N, C-alpha and C positions, 0 to 999 in steps of 0.2 A: 502601273502599281504605285508609283510615287506621286501620281498626278495631283491629288488634292490635298497635299501636305503643305504645311507652312514653310518648311525648310527645303532646300535643293536636295536632290538625289545624292550628291557627293557628300553632303554633311550627314545625312542619315546613315549612309554606308560607313563613313569613317567612325561615327559613334558606335554603331553595331560591331564593327571590326575591333574597336578598342575594348569593348566588353567581352567579346568572344576570344580574342587572341590573348589577352593578358588577364591575370587573376585580379581584376579591379571590381569594386562594388559600383553600383549604379550612381552613387553619390560622388565616387572618384571620377567616373566618367563625366558627370555633370560639371565638376570643377575643372576637368581638362578642357571641356568645350567652352566654358566660361573664360578660360585663359586665352582661348583662341578667338573670343569675341562672340560666342553664340550662347544666348541664355536659353538652356533647355532643362526642363524639370526632370528629376530621376524617374518619375512614374511614366512620363512620355518615353523615356529611354527604355524602360521595361516593355512597354507596348511595342516599340520599334523592334526590340530583340525578338519578341515573340512572333511578330508579323513577318520580319524580313530575314531572319536567320536561315530559314530553309532555302531561300532563293540565293543568298550569299554562298551557302554551303554547296549548292548545286553548281554555281559558277566556279567555285574553287575546285570542285572534283573534275570539271571539264578540263582544267589547266594541269592537273596532275599527271605525271608521266606514268606510263604503264610499267608495272613491275613484271619481271620475267617469272616464268613458272619454275625456273631451276632454284634449288635451294642453296646453290653455291654463290 
């Protein structure tokens, strides 16, 4: 899924995580990535979020603990 992208998988995942986890704009995430040394445009970040957010959500749901059926 990440095979033909310019950036490594970990960079893409970190950028998408920052956007989804915190209430940041795409330009804020662009600035944070620039501080870390990666020049990424905000429009590319938006495409990454649309493309990879479902996969990241699926992986996060795998690690969630099961809740019990009791209301207590």
